[in-house]
N, C-alpha and C positions, 0 to 999 in steps of 0.2 A: 775852566780857567784854573791855572795853578801858578803860584809864585815859583820862581826859578832861581837857580844859582848861576845862570848864564850872566856873565859880568856886565854886559852892555845893555841889558834890558831889565824889566821888573817882573813881568808875567808872560806865560805862554798860553796861546789860544789855538787849539787844534780842531777846527771844524771839519777837517779831513785828516786821515792818517795813511801811512804806507807810501812806498815809493819804489822806484826801480833805478838801478845804477846806470849812469850815462857818461861818466868821465872818471878820470883817475882819482879825483878827490873823494869819490863815493866808495872806494875800495874797502875802507874800514869804518863804514858808517855807524856812528854811535846810536842813531835812531833805530836802525835795524836791530842792533844788539839789545837795546832797551825794549823794543816791541816784542822780541822773542822771550825776554824775561817776563814781561807782563802776560804773554800768552801762557807761559808755564805755570803761573800762579792763578790762572783762571780769570783774569780781568776781562770783562764782557766785551769791551770794544776791540780787544785784540785776539779774538778767537781764531782769526785768520792770520795771525802774526803780522808781518809787514806788508801784506797785500793792500793795495790802494783801496780806500773806501771813503765815502762821504759820511759825515755824522751829523745829520740835521738836529739831533737833540742837543748839540753843543752850540748851535748857531747864536743863541741869545745870551750866552754867558757874559759878554762885556756889558750888556744892558743892565746887569745887576750890580755893577761896580760904579759907584758914583765918584770915588776919588780919582782924579786924573792919574793915569798910569801908562807906562810904556808896555805894549803888547808885542811880543815876537809871534807873528802869525805862522802857524804850521812848523813848529820846531820838529815835528815828527813826520814831515812830508815835504812836498814841494807844491806850493799853491797853484802853480801852472803846469802840473803834471798832465801828461797826454790824455789821461782818462778823466780829467776834471771837466764836468759839464759847464759850459759858459753860463747857463741859467742859474746854476748853483753858485758860481762866482758872483753873479749879480746879487744874490741874497747875502753873501758875505760882505760885499761892499755896501749894501744897504745898511747893515748893522754898523759898519764903520762910519758911515755918514750920519747915522742917528746918535752917535756917541762922540761928538766933536771934542769932548774934554780929554779923550785918550789919544795917544800916539800909537800908530800901528806900523811896525817894522817888518817889511816883507822882503825875503831873500829868495832868489831863484837861480838855478842853473839853466833853466829853459827860457832863455832870453827871447827866442823867436815867438813862442806862444804868448809870452807876456806882451810883446809888441803887437801881436795880432789882436789880443783882447782889448788893449787900450787904443787901438786904431780908431775905434768908434765910440770910445768912452773916455770920460775925464778921470784923472787920478784924484781922489779926495784930498783936500788940503792937509789932513792929519795923517796921511800915509807917507812913510819914508820908504822909498822903493830902491831895492838893491839887487846886485848880482854877486855870485861867488866866482872868484878867479883863483884857481889853485896853482897855476903856472902859466908860462908865456903863451902857450897854445890856445888859451881861453880868453885872452885879452879882448877878443872881438865882442864878448858879452858887454864890455863897457861901452863900446861903440853903439850897441843897440840901446842900452839904457839911456845914453845921452840924447837919443831921438825922442824919448818919451817926456812929456811935459809934467814933471813932478816937482812938488815943493822942495823935497829933499831927496837927493840921489846919493847912494852910497855903495861901496865895494867892500866885500869881505874876502880877504886873502887868507882863508882858513879852510882846510889845513894848507898852509903854504908848503908845497913840496918841490918847488923849483923857482929859479929866478924868473922875474916877469919883465925885466928890461925897462926901456924908457916908455913912460906912459903918458897919455893925454888925459889930464885931470880936469879939463874944461867942463864946467857944469857939474862937477862932482863935489859934494859937500862934506863927505865923511869917509874915512877908511878904517877898517878893522883888520888887524893882523894877528894870526895865531898859529902855533905849531900843533901837530897831531899828538893825541894821547893814546895810551893803551899799549898792550904787549907787542903788537905788530906795527907800531907807529913808525913812520918814515922820518928821517932827520930834517930839521930846519937849520938853515945856516944864517949866521948873523949878517953876512954881507947881503943876503937877499932882503932881510928886514931893513937894513941901512938904506938900500937902494930905494925902497918904497918910502921910508921915513923922510929922506931928504927931498924927494919930489913933493911930498905933502907940504913940507915947510916952505919950499919955493913957491907953491901955488896957494898957500894959506888954506889948506884942507885939514880939517880936524882929524887927529890921529889917535886911535885907540889900540894899544897893544894888549891883547887879551891874555896871552900865556906863551911860554916856551913849549909846554907840553912835556912829552917823555924825554926829549933831547934838549939839553941845555945849550946856552950860547957858546959853550966851550966844546960842544959835540960829545958831551958825556951823557950817558943814559942814566936817568934817575926817575924818581916819582915826579908826577906833575907838580905836586905841592913843593917838593924840594927845589925844583927849577924855578918856580915862581913866575912873576910877571914884570920884573924889573928890566928895563931896556935903557942902555946908556946911563945907568945909575939912578933911574927914577921910574915912577909909575906914570905911564901916559894913558889917561882916560878922558881924552877930550871928546866933546859932543858938538855937533853942528849948531850954528845959530838958527833958531827955529821960530817961525811965526805963521799963524794961520791966515794972515791977511794976504 
């Protein structure tokens, strides 16, 4: 378990690491670059770089944290990766159920595997279940998410690399939007963010604008820090109304 600079969470917990690219949003994967840096300095869990692997020695990390915390699960992988054994997922969710004081935020691009897993299992009340949607062609992931009975459902539009169009936010509680960072970052356009923002306001969906990234609202390339996270003149860091009942 590590504290993190990711703006919408508090800690990261990676009981598995590594992944494979499945869509355009994966092109400049920050986790892959970070894993390769850890391999280069000899970090023992990353001797295989970004190859998928489970890490049982990390399973019980949240059990040692008594203070209620938000955990982003698998910031360095996808919890529903094709190589993830369902029996190992059961162990992960057992830890989650044993720590009801924590919130676990889970994001996936593999909506169909997530749906298959929960077809015969309940989503714990302290899990916020989400999907990533980078552009319009992946909106179907939201449709799958809506079919799963979760206490909180959310969508991360990061990196937002294209317009997403008119969306159905029925049963969606939270939306995160962010642009891509790094030397090879693709531009984000303000009108794409506006389109999502106003649909959230119309449906009373909590809206969190994470960052512009490398490209500013004015389509000028700068550092991530210089572009900041102001949207329409203010910081939007809303969270969904949450209850374990």
